[in-house]
C-alpha positions in Angstrom: -13.3 -42.4 -2.6 -12.1 -44.8 0.0 -8.5 -44.7 1.4 -7.7 -48.3 1.9 -4.0 -48.9 2.4 -2.2 -52.1 3.4 1.5 -52.5 3.9 3.0 -56.0 4.0 6.6 -56.8 4.9 8.7 -59.9 4.6 12.4 -60.7 4.9 14.3 -61.8 1.8 17.1 -63.9 3.3 18.8 -64.5 0.0 19.0 -60.8 -0.9 19.6 -59.8 2.8 16.8 -57.3 2.5 13.3 -56.6 3.6 10.6 -56.5 1.0 7.6 -54.1 1.2 4.4 -54.7 -0.6 1.8 -51.9 -0.7 -1.8 -52.2 -1.7 -3.9 -49.0 -2.0 -7.6 -49.2 -2.8 -7.2 -52.7 -4.2 -4.3 -51.8 -6.5 -0.7 -52.8 -5.8 2.1 -50.2 -5.8 4.8 -51.3 -8.2 7.6 -48.8 -7.4 8.2 -45.3 -6.4 9.1 -42.8 -9.1 12.4 -40.9 -8.7 12.4 -37.3 -9.9 15.0 -34.6 -10.0 14.1 -31.3 -8.4 15.6 -27.9 -8.5 17.9 -26.9 -5.6 15.9 -25.0 -3.0 12.6 -26.7 -4.0 10.8 -28.7 -1.4 11.0 -32.4 -2.1 7.8 -34.3 -2.9 6.2 -36.5 -0.3 6.8 -40.1 -1.2 4.2 -41.5 1.2 2.1 -40.1 4.1 0.8 -42.4 6.8 -1.4 -41.6 9.8 -0.5 -42.6 13.3 -2.5 -45.9 13.2 -0.9 -47.0 9.9 2.6 -46.1 11.2 2.0 -48.1 14.4 0.8 -51.0 12.2 4.0 -50.8 10.1 6.1 -50.8 13.2 4.3 -53.8 14.6 4.8 -55.7 11.3 8.5 -54.8 11.3 8.7 -56.0 14.9 7.0 -59.3 14.0 9.9 -60.1 11.5 12.6 -59.2 14.0 13.3 -55.5 13.8 14.0 -53.7 17.1 14.9 -50.2 17.9 18.7 -49.6 17.9 18.6 -47.9 21.3 16.1 -46.0 23.4 15.1 -45.4 26.9 11.9 -47.3 26.3 13.4 -50.3 24.6 12.5 -53.8 25.6 16.0 -54.6 26.7 16.2 -51.6 29.1 12.8 -52.5 30.5 13.8 -56.1 31.1 17.0 -55.0 32.9 15.1 -52.6 35.1 12.6 -55.4 36.0 15.4 -57.8 36.9 17.0 -55.1 39.1 13.7 -54.4 40.8 13.3 -58.2 41.6 16.8 -58.3 43.0 16.1 -55.3 45.2 12.8 -56.8 46.4 14.6 -60.1 47.3 17.2 -58.2 49.3 14.6 -56.2 51.2 11.8 -58.7 51.7 13.6 -62.0 51.8 16.3 -61.1 54.4 16.5 -63.4 57.4 15.5 -61.7 60.6 18.4 -60.3 62.5 18.9 -61.2 66.2 
């Protein structure tokens, strides 16, 4: 049996939410089932994604405007570092010769 999974995301501005559409082996997932479990019992896995599919989901969320809240590798931190490096290069390499 093939394992063909596609996740689509789109913003719903009116509802102020993000909608997820999941297609698995040609069928559409309608909703997740909520179940009660006994205390101390391990919860059931709702969905399991491999690294490639997780990256694809992250890319799709990025494409509709979601960004990490904070992180050392965030785009904002990298841009600030690049600006600082350009400033330092300008100071060092664009200095007028001293007499």
